[in-house]
N, CA, C and O atoms as CSV, one atom per row, in Angstrom:
chain,resi,resn,atom,element,x,y,z
A,1,MET,N,N,111.547,-168.112,73.145
A,1,MET,CA,C,110.507,-167.694,72.212
A,1,MET,C,C,110.903,-168.144,70.821
A,1,MET,O,O,111.924,-168.810,70.648
A,2,THR,N,N,110.128,-167.795,69.858
A,2,THR,CA,C,110.391,-168.207,68.491
A,2,THR,C,C,111.535,-167.392,67.905
A,2,THR,O,O,111.913,-166.356,68.450
A,3,SER,N,N,112.077,-167.861,66.803
A,3,SER,CA,C,113.180,-167.135,66.180
A,3,SER,C,C,112.704,-165.809,65.629
A,3,SER,O,O,111.517,-165.627,65.357
A,4,SER,N,N,113.628,-164.889,65.465
A,4,SER,CA,C,113.272,-163.515,65.102
A,4,SER,C,C,112.672,-163.392,63.709
A,4,SER,O,O,112.039,-162.380,63.407
A,5,ASP,N,N,112.852,-164.400,62.845
A,5,ASP,CA,C,112.301,-164.297,61.498
A,5,ASP,C,C,110.823,-164.690,61.440
A,5,ASP,O,O,110.185,-164.542,60.398
A,6,GLU,N,N,110.279,-165.188,62.544
A,6,GLU,CA,C,108.873,-165.562,62.571
A,6,GLU,C,C,108.039,-164.396,63.101
A,6,GLU,O,O,108.360,-163.806,64.132
A,7,SER,N,N,106.979,-164.078,62.387
A,7,SER,CA,C,106.114,-162.999,62.865
A,7,SER,C,C,104.980,-163.592,63.688
A,7,SER,O,O,104.279,-164.503,63.246
A,8,LEU,N,N,104.815,-163.055,64.898
A,8,LEU,CA,C,103.759,-163.488,65.810
A,8,LEU,C,C,102.628,-162.483,65.780
A,8,LEU,O,O,102.867,-161.277,65.721
A,9,SER,N,N,101.407,-162.964,65.821
A,9,SER,CA,C,100.277,-162.056,65.975
A,9,SER,C,C,99.244,-162.726,66.869
A,9,SER,O,O,98.912,-163.899,66.698
A,10,CYS,N,N,98.748,-161.955,67.822
A,10,CYS,CA,C,97.719,-162.430,68.750
A,10,CYS,C,C,96.440,-161.666,68.490
A,10,CYS,O,O,96.467,-160.477,68.169
A,11,SER,N,N,95.325,-162.348,68.629
A,11,SER,CA,C,94.037,-161.686,68.444
A,11,SER,C,C,92.992,-162.367,69.315
A,11,SER,O,O,93.190,-163.481,69.800
A,12,ASP,N,N,91.887,-161.678,69.500
A,12,ASP,CA,C,90.748,-162.203,70.242
A,12,ASP,C,C,89.693,-162.618,69.223
A,12,ASP,O,O,89.102,-161.768,68.556
A,13,ASN,N,N,89.458,-163.905,69.103
A,13,ASN,CA,C,88.412,-164.412,68.227
A,13,ASN,C,C,87.161,-164.574,69.099
A,13,ASN,O,O,86.857,-165.668,69.574
A,14,ALA,N,N,86.446,-163.464,69.297
A,14,ALA,CA,C,85.300,-163.434,70.209
A,14,ALA,C,C,84.209,-164.418,69.793
A,14,ALA,O,O,83.527,-164.977,70.652
A,15,GLY,N,N,84.037,-164.636,68.507
A,15,GLY,CA,C,83.028,-165.567,68.026
A,15,GLY,C,C,83.285,-166.996,68.468
A,15,GLY,O,O,82.348,-167.771,68.659
A,16,ARG,N,N,84.552,-167.344,68.630
A,16,ARG,CA,C,84.921,-168.693,69.075
A,16,ARG,C,C,85.316,-168.717,70.552
A,16,ARG,O,O,85.712,-169.756,71.078
A,17,HIS,N,N,85.205,-167.566,71.213
A,17,HIS,CA,C,85.547,-167.437,72.637
A,17,HIS,C,C,86.970,-167.918,72.907
A,17,HIS,O,O,87.217,-168.738,73.792
A,18,ARG,N,N,87.899,-167.378,72.112
A,18,ARG,CA,C,89.289,-167.749,72.344
A,18,ARG,C,C,90.246,-166.695,71.804
A,18,ARG,O,O,89.969,-165.991,70.833
A,19,PHE,N,N,91.379,-166.624,72.481
A,19,PHE,CA,C,92.491,-165.830,71.983
A,19,PHE,C,C,93.286,-166.754,71.066
A,19,PHE,O,O,93.432,-167.945,71.341
A,20,GLU,N,N,93.791,-166.197,69.988
A,20,GLU,CA,C,94.562,-167.002,69.049
A,20,GLU,C,C,95.919,-166.363,68.808
A,20,GLU,O,O,96.047,-165.140,68.753
A,21,LEU,N,N,96.922,-167.206,68.667
A,21,LEU,CA,C,98.256,-166.742,68.337
A,21,LEU,C,C,98.658,-167.418,67.037
A,21,LEU,O,O,98.604,-168.641,66.909
A,22,HIS,N,N,99.061,-166.599,66.078
A,22,HIS,CA,C,99.509,-167.096,64.781
A,22,HIS,C,C,101.004,-166.834,64.627
A,22,HIS,O,O,101.505,-165.788,65.039
A,23,VAL,N,N,101.701,-167.777,64.040
A,23,VAL,CA,C,103.117,-167.629,63.702
A,23,VAL,C,C,103.203,-167.703,62.189
A,23,VAL,O,O,102.831,-168.706,61.581
A,24,ALA,N,N,103.699,-166.630,61.590
A,24,ALA,CA,C,103.822,-166.562,60.129
A,24,ALA,C,C,102.510,-166.961,59.443
A,24,ALA,O,O,102.508,-167.678,58.443
A,25,GLY,N,N,101.394,-166.478,60.007
A,25,GLY,CA,C,100.086,-166.713,59.406
A,25,GLY,C,C,99.419,-168.029,59.776
A,25,GLY,O,O,98.261,-168.246,59.421
A,26,GLN,N,N,100.120,-168.911,60.478
A,26,GLN,CA,C,99.551,-170.204,60.864
A,26,GLN,C,C,99.114,-170.183,62.314
A,26,GLN,O,O,99.818,-169.655,63.175
A,27,LEU,N,N,97.940,-170.762,62.588
A,27,LEU,CA,C,97.489,-170.875,63.968
A,27,LEU,C,C,98.479,-171.747,64.728
A,27,LEU,O,O,98.743,-172.885,64.339
A,28,ALA,N,N,99.028,-171.204,65.821
A,28,ALA,CA,C,100.024,-171.922,66.621
A,28,ALA,C,C,99.480,-172.289,67.992
A,28,ALA,O,O,99.878,-173.305,68.562
A,29,ALA,N,N,98.566,-171.467,68.535
A,29,ALA,CA,C,98.037,-171.711,69.876
A,29,ALA,C,C,96.726,-170.961,70.047
A,29,ALA,O,O,96.426,-170.008,69.328
A,30,TYR,N,N,95.959,-171.424,71.023
A,30,TYR,CA,C,94.747,-170.696,71.401
A,30,TYR,C,C,94.478,-170.899,72.880
A,30,TYR,O,O,94.897,-171.888,73.483
A,31,ALA,N,N,93.771,-169.939,73.443
A,31,ALA,CA,C,93.362,-169.987,74.845
A,31,ALA,C,C,91.865,-169.699,74.890
A,31,ALA,O,O,91.424,-168.589,74.594
A,32,GLU,N,N,91.102,-170.702,75.258
A,32,GLU,CA,C,89.644,-170.577,75.290
A,32,GLU,C,C,89.193,-169.901,76.581
A,32,GLU,O,O,89.831,-170.032,77.626
A,33,TYR,N,N,88.084,-169.179,76.485
A,33,TYR,CA,C,87.561,-168.455,77.642
A,33,TYR,C,C,86.056,-168.331,77.569
A,33,TYR,O,O,85.447,-168.520,76.516
A,34,ASN,N,N,85.468,-168.010,78.709
A,34,ASN,CA,C,84.065,-167.612,78.798
A,34,ASN,C,C,84.048,-166.263,79.496
A,34,ASN,O,O,84.796,-166.038,80.447
A,35,VAL,N,N,83.204,-165.380,79.027
A,35,VAL,CA,C,83.088,-164.060,79.632
A,35,VAL,C,C,82.025,-164.115,80.718
A,35,VAL,O,O,80.895,-164.544,80.481
A,36,LEU,N,N,82.402,-163.678,81.903
A,36,LEU,CA,C,81.474,-163.575,83.023
A,36,LEU,C,C,81.181,-162.099,83.269
A,36,LEU,O,O,81.745,-161.240,82.592
A,37,LYS,N,N,80.329,-161.797,84.204
A,37,LYS,CA,C,79.940,-160.403,84.467
A,37,LYS,C,C,81.150,-159.500,84.681
A,37,LYS,O,O,81.256,-158.450,84.047
A,38,ASN,N,N,82.058,-159.893,85.563
A,38,ASN,CA,C,83.235,-159.070,85.842
A,38,ASN,C,C,84.527,-159.846,85.706
A,38,ASN,O,O,85.528,-159.509,86.339
A,39,GLY,N,N,84.512,-160.885,84.884
A,39,GLY,CA,C,85.712,-161.690,84.798
A,39,GLY,C,C,85.797,-162.512,83.537
A,39,GLY,O,O,84.870,-162.590,82.731
A,40,LEU,N,N,86.951,-163.118,83.410
A,40,LEU,CA,C,87.243,-163.962,82.267
A,40,LEU,C,C,87.596,-165.342,82.816
A,40,LEU,O,O,88.586,-165.492,83.532
A,41,LEU,N,N,86.797,-166.339,82.487
A,41,LEU,CA,C,87.027,-167.710,82.908
A,41,LEU,C,C,87.914,-168.357,81.848
A,41,LEU,O,O,87.457,-168.629,80.737
A,42,LEU,N,N,89.170,-168.602,82.183
A,42,LEU,CA,C,90.126,-169.197,81.247
A,42,LEU,C,C,90.019,-170.713,81.372
A,42,LEU,O,O,90.394,-171.280,82.398
A,43,THR,N,N,89.504,-171.373,80.326
A,43,THR,CA,C,89.131,-172.777,80.434
A,43,THR,C,C,90.116,-173.767,79.819
A,43,THR,O,O,90.231,-174.891,80.306
A,44,HIS,N,N,90.824,-173.380,78.767
A,44,HIS,CA,C,91.705,-174.343,78.092
A,44,HIS,C,C,92.717,-173.593,77.233
A,44,HIS,O,O,92.378,-172.622,76.557
A,45,THR,N,N,93.950,-174.052,77.270
A,45,THR,CA,C,95.002,-173.488,76.420
A,45,THR,C,C,95.640,-174.635,75.657
A,45,THR,O,O,95.914,-175.697,76.217
A,46,GLU,N,N,95.872,-174.406,74.378
A,46,GLU,CA,C,96.478,-175.448,73.549
A,46,GLU,C,C,97.513,-174.839,72.621
A,46,GLU,O,O,97.260,-173.838,71.950
A,47,VAL,N,N,98.683,-175.462,72.596
A,47,VAL,CA,C,99.723,-175.126,71.627
A,47,VAL,C,C,99.749,-176.286,70.636
A,47,VAL,O,O,99.883,-177.442,71.039
A,48,LEU,N,N,99.624,-175.992,69.360
A,48,LEU,CA,C,99.618,-177.049,68.360
A,48,LEU,C,C,100.995,-177.720,68.325
A,48,LEU,O,O,102.014,-177.048,68.484
A,49,PRO,N,N,101.030,-179.044,68.119
A,49,PRO,CA,C,102.275,-179.805,68.239
A,49,PRO,C,C,103.476,-179.232,67.470
A,49,PRO,O,O,104.598,-179.284,67.976
A,50,ALA,N,N,103.276,-178.705,66.300
A,50,ALA,CA,C,104.393,-178.176,65.501
A,50,ALA,C,C,105.044,-176.960,66.141
A,50,ALA,O,O,106.144,-176.570,65.749
A,51,PHE,N,N,104.374,-176.350,67.129
A,51,PHE,CA,C,104.874,-175.116,67.736
A,51,PHE,C,C,105.279,-175.288,69.203
A,51,PHE,O,O,105.624,-174.310,69.866
A,52,GLU,N,N,105.240,-176.500,69.702
A,52,GLU,CA,C,105.581,-176.743,71.103
A,52,GLU,C,C,107.057,-176.462,71.368
A,52,GLU,O,O,107.896,-176.570,70.474
A,53,GLY,N,N,107.355,-176.097,72.616
A,53,GLY,CA,C,108.731,-175.900,73.043
A,53,GLY,C,C,109.386,-174.622,72.560
A,53,GLY,O,O,110.612,-174.513,72.567
A,54,ARG,N,N,108.581,-173.647,72.139
A,54,ARG,CA,C,109.130,-172.407,71.591
A,54,ARG,C,C,108.624,-171.163,72.314
A,54,ARG,O,O,108.790,-170.048,71.819
A,55,GLY,N,N,108.005,-171.346,73.485
A,55,GLY,CA,C,107.509,-170.205,74.244
A,55,GLY,C,C,106.164,-169.685,73.788
A,55,GLY,O,O,105.725,-168.620,74.222
A,56,ILE,N,N,105.511,-170.422,72.923
A,56,ILE,CA,C,104.218,-169.991,72.371
A,56,ILE,C,C,103.138,-169.990,73.460
A,56,ILE,O,O,102.303,-169.087,73.503
A,57,GLY,N,N,103.153,-170.991,74.331
A,57,GLY,CA,C,102.174,-171.046,75.414
A,57,GLY,C,C,102.263,-169.835,76.318
A,57,GLY,O,O,101.245,-169.253,76.691
A,58,SER,N,N,103.481,-169.456,76.669
A,58,SER,CA,C,103.674,-168.262,77.508
A,58,SER,C,C,103.211,-167.007,76.788
A,58,SER,O,O,102.645,-166.109,77.412
A,59,ALA,N,N,103.444,-166.932,75.488
A,59,ALA,CA,C,103.038,-165.754,74.720
A,59,ALA,C,C,101.514,-165.615,74.684
A,59,ALA,O,O,100.999,-164.507,74.830
A,60,ILE,N,N,100.787,-166.715,74.493
A,60,ILE,CA,C,99.327,-166.624,74.461
A,60,ILE,C,C,98.783,-166.340,75.858
A,60,ILE,O,O,97.779,-165.642,75.997
A,61,ALA,N,N,99.437,-166.872,76.897
A,61,ALA,CA,C,99.012,-166.584,78.269
A,61,ALA,C,C,99.158,-165.095,78.559
A,61,ALA,O,O,98.242,-164.471,79.096
A,62,ARG,N,N,100.307,-164.526,78.205
A,62,ARG,CA,C,100.525,-163.084,78.420
A,62,ARG,C,C,99.479,-162.258,77.685
A,62,ARG,O,O,98.945,-161.292,78.230
A,63,HIS,N,N,99.190,-162.640,76.452
A,63,HIS,CA,C,98.199,-161.903,75.666
A,63,HIS,C,C,96.822,-161.952,76.340
A,63,HIS,O,O,96.149,-160.928,76.455
A,64,ALA,N,N,96.412,-163.126,76.778
A,64,ALA,CA,C,95.104,-163.268,77.432
A,64,ALA,C,C,95.042,-162.441,78.717
A,64,ALA,O,O,94.045,-161.768,78.979
A,65,LEU,N,N,96.100,-162.492,79.507
A,65,LEU,CA,C,96.115,-161.764,80.772
A,65,LEU,C,C,96.195,-160.258,80.558
A,65,LEU,O,O,95.564,-159.495,81.290
A,66,GLU,N,N,96.952,-159.827,79.576
A,66,GLU,CA,C,97.008,-158.396,79.269
A,66,GLU,C,C,95.661,-157.897,78.752
A,66,GLU,O,O,95.256,-156.775,79.055
A,67,SER,N,N,94.974,-158.720,77.982
A,67,SER,CA,C,93.648,-158.353,77.494
A,67,SER,C,C,92.679,-158.184,78.661
A,67,SER,O,O,91.908,-157.226,78.697
A,68,ALA,N,N,92.719,-159.112,79.610
A,68,ALA,CA,C,91.873,-159.000,80.803
A,68,ALA,C,C,92.206,-157.724,81.573
A,68,ALA,O,O,91.306,-157.016,82.025
A,69,ARG,N,N,93.489,-157.435,81.720
A,69,ARG,CA,C,93.907,-156.224,82.437
A,69,ARG,C,C,93.389,-154.969,81.740
A,69,ARG,O,O,92.899,-154.056,82.404
A,70,GLN,N,N,93.487,-154.911,80.431
A,70,GLN,CA,C,93.028,-153.739,79.678
A,70,GLN,C,C,91.521,-153.536,79.819
A,70,GLN,O,O,91.032,-152.409,79.745
A,71,GLN,N,N,90.789,-154.628,80.022
A,71,GLN,CA,C,89.335,-154.536,80.164
A,71,GLN,C,C,88.899,-154.470,81.630
A,71,GLN,O,O,87.705,-154.499,81.928
A,72,SER,N,N,89.862,-154.382,82.537
A,72,SER,CA,C,89.603,-154.353,83.979
A,72,SER,C,C,88.795,-155.561,84.448
A,72,SER,O,O,87.886,-155.436,85.270
A,73,LEU,N,N,89.140,-156.725,83.915
A,73,LEU,CA,C,88.475,-157.964,84.274
A,73,LEU,C,C,89.386,-158.805,85.158
A,73,LEU,O,O,90.603,-158.821,84.972
A,74,SER,N,N,88.796,-159.498,86.114
A,74,SER,CA,C,89.566,-160.478,86.866
A,74,SER,C,C,89.606,-161.758,86.035
A,74,SER,O,O,88.825,-161.919,85.098
A,75,VAL,N,N,90.510,-162.657,86.379
A,75,VAL,CA,C,90.576,-163.932,85.672
A,75,VAL,C,C,90.378,-165.081,86.657
A,75,VAL,O,O,90.780,-165.018,87.818
A,76,ILE,N,N,89.747,-166.120,86.149
A,76,ILE,CA,C,89.562,-167.355,86.903
A,76,ILE,C,C,90.264,-168.442,86.088
A,76,ILE,O,O,89.744,-168.886,85.064
A,77,PRO,N,N,91.447,-168.870,86.543
A,77,PRO,CA,C,92.275,-169.786,85.751
A,77,PRO,C,C,91.920,-171.260,85.942
A,77,PRO,O,O,92.676,-172.005,86.566
A,78,VAL,N,N,90.780,-171.680,85.411
A,78,VAL,CA,C,90.386,-173.078,85.474
A,78,VAL,C,C,91.383,-173.936,84.686
A,78,VAL,O,O,91.658,-175.077,85.058
A,79,CYS,N,N,91.909,-173.390,83.619
A,79,CYS,CA,C,92.916,-174.070,82.802
A,79,CYS,C,C,94.186,-174.275,83.636
A,79,CYS,O,O,94.725,-173.319,84.194
A,80,GLN,N,N,94.656,-175.515,83.718
A,80,GLN,CA,C,95.840,-175.821,84.517
A,80,GLN,C,C,97.079,-175.081,84.030
A,80,GLN,O,O,97.904,-174.656,84.840
A,81,PHE,N,N,97.218,-174.922,82.718
A,81,PHE,CA,C,98.372,-174.202,82.190
A,81,PHE,C,C,98.352,-172.747,82.654
A,81,PHE,O,O,99.377,-172.212,83.077
A,82,MET,N,N,97.182,-172.108,82.574
A,82,MET,CA,C,97.078,-170.704,82.994
A,82,MET,C,C,97.351,-170.555,84.489
A,82,MET,O,O,98.025,-169.614,84.907
A,83,ALA,N,N,96.831,-171.478,85.290
A,83,ALA,CA,C,97.085,-171.422,86.731
A,83,ALA,C,C,98.584,-171.564,87.006
A,83,ALA,O,O,99.132,-170.836,87.834
A,84,ALA,N,N,99.243,-172.488,86.323
A,84,ALA,CA,C,100.687,-172.680,86.506
A,84,ALA,C,C,101.459,-171.444,86.049
A,84,ALA,O,O,102.427,-171.044,86.695
A,85,PHE,N,N,101.039,-170.840,84.945
A,85,PHE,CA,C,101.688,-169.626,84.459
A,85,PHE,C,C,101.573,-168.518,85.505
A,85,PHE,O,O,102.544,-167.813,85.781
A,86,LEU,N,N,100.394,-168.373,86.076
A,86,LEU,CA,C,100.175,-167.340,87.094
A,86,LEU,C,C,101.024,-167.583,88.344
A,86,LEU,O,O,101.491,-166.631,88.970
A,87,ARG,N,N,101.224,-168.831,88.703
A,87,ARG,CA,C,102.079,-169.139,89.857
A,87,ARG,C,C,103.508,-168.658,89.627
A,87,ARG,O,O,104.178,-168.217,90.560
A,88,LYS,N,N,103.966,-168.743,88.390
A,88,LYS,CA,C,105.345,-168.377,88.048
A,88,LYS,C,C,105.515,-166.888,87.736
A,88,LYS,O,O,106.641,-166.394,87.679
A,89,HIS,N,N,104.418,-166.179,87.535
A,89,HIS,CA,C,104.478,-164.772,87.101
A,89,HIS,C,C,103.643,-163.888,88.019
A,89,HIS,O,O,102.492,-163.573,87.715
A,90,PRO,N,N,104.235,-163.490,89.150
A,90,PRO,CA,C,103.489,-162.687,90.130
A,90,PRO,C,C,102.996,-161.353,89.587
A,90,PRO,O,O,102.086,-160.760,90.166
A,91,GLU,N,N,103.562,-160.873,88.509
A,91,GLU,CA,C,103.123,-159.596,87.948
A,91,GLU,C,C,101.691,-159.646,87.420
A,91,GLU,O,O,101.097,-158.600,87.156
A,92,TYR,N,N,101.127,-160.850,87.262
A,92,TYR,CA,C,99.746,-160.996,86.797
A,92,TYR,C,C,98.796,-161.458,87.906
A,92,TYR,O,O,97.588,-161.540,87.684
A,93,GLN,N,N,99.319,-161.759,89.080
A,93,GLN,CA,C,98.483,-162.329,90.127
A,93,GLN,C,C,97.415,-161.376,90.646
A,93,GLN,O,O,96.425,-161.820,91.228
A,94,ASP,N,N,97.599,-160.086,90.447
A,94,ASP,CA,C,96.574,-159.128,90.867
A,94,ASP,C,C,95.280,-159.279,90.069
A,94,ASP,O,O,94.241,-158.753,90.467
A,95,LEU,N,N,95.339,-159.986,88.957
A,95,LEU,CA,C,94.149,-160.210,88.143
A,95,LEU,C,C,93.248,-161.305,88.727
A,95,LEU,O,O,92.104,-161.469,88.303
A,96,VAL,N,N,93.772,-162.046,89.698
A,96,VAL,CA,C,93.041,-163.157,90.300
A,96,VAL,C,C,92.601,-162.737,91.704
A,96,VAL,O,O,93.415,-162.272,92.501
A,97,THR,N,N,91.328,-162.901,91.999
A,97,THR,CA,C,90.843,-162.536,93.332
A,97,THR,C,C,91.535,-163.406,94.382
A,97,THR,O,O,92.013,-164.501,94.087
A,98,LEU,N,N,91.576,-162.899,95.601
A,98,LEU,CA,C,92.202,-163.643,96.692
A,98,LEU,C,C,91.556,-165.017,96.861
A,98,LEU,O,O,92.245,-166.016,97.066
A,99,GLU,N,N,90.238,-165.053,96.772
A,99,GLU,CA,C,89.522,-166.323,96.883
A,99,GLU,C,C,89.970,-167.316,95.807
A,99,GLU,O,O,90.197,-168.490,96.099
A,100,ASN,N,N,90.094,-166.849,94.576
A,100,ASN,CA,C,90.522,-167.731,93.489
A,100,ASN,C,C,92.008,-168.065,93.573
A,100,ASN,O,O,92.418,-169.138,93.132
A,101,ARG,N,N,92.818,-167.176,94.127
A,101,ARG,CA,C,94.227,-167.521,94.345
A,101,ARG,C,C,94.334,-168.710,95.291
A,101,ARG,O,O,95.134,-169.621,95.079
A,102,ARG,N,N,93.520,-168.687,96.330
A,102,ARG,CA,C,93.520,-169.826,97.270
A,102,ARG,C,C,93.015,-171.091,96.576
A,102,ARG,O,O,93.605,-172.162,96.716
A,103,ALA,N,N,91.933,-170.960,95.836
A,103,ALA,CA,C,91.325,-172.126,95.192
A,103,ALA,C,C,92.255,-172.788,94.172
A,103,ALA,O,O,92.270,-174.011,94.036
A,104,PHE,N,N,93.027,-171.967,93.461
A,104,PHE,CA,C,93.904,-172.498,92.421
A,104,PHE,C,C,95.381,-172.519,92.850
A,104,PHE,O,O,96.276,-172.741,92.035
A,105,ARG,N,N,95.610,-172.282,94.151
A,105,ARG,CA,C,96.951,-172.329,94.742
A,105,ARG,C,C,97.946,-171.429,94.018
A,105,ARG,O,O,99.045,-171.838,93.646
A,106,ILE,N,N,97.510,-170.190,93.837
A,106,ILE,CA,C,98.356,-169.193,93.177
A,106,ILE,C,C,98.939,-168.267,94.230
A,106,ILE,O,O,99.686,-167.347,93.898
């Protein structure tokens, strides 16, 4: 993760349909989504080049998945990064329906 002197903040920018992660006030990453009736379609995750290799992608993924959990929403990980994150983190796999786990090989 980032060094301890950097302050991280995550938020849901609903107007832009994305979760955003800021490091020391600068946008470092975002995870785009679409809201469905009972789920969150995770479409794209991006870590800005200056912040790559510091665990920022994992931090925004956790934030997005925890947000879905708090809202009792399932997730559909169309985004390859999110699908890969879910494969490595079984503690979040309950957020993905069995059908979507098969479809995205989770």
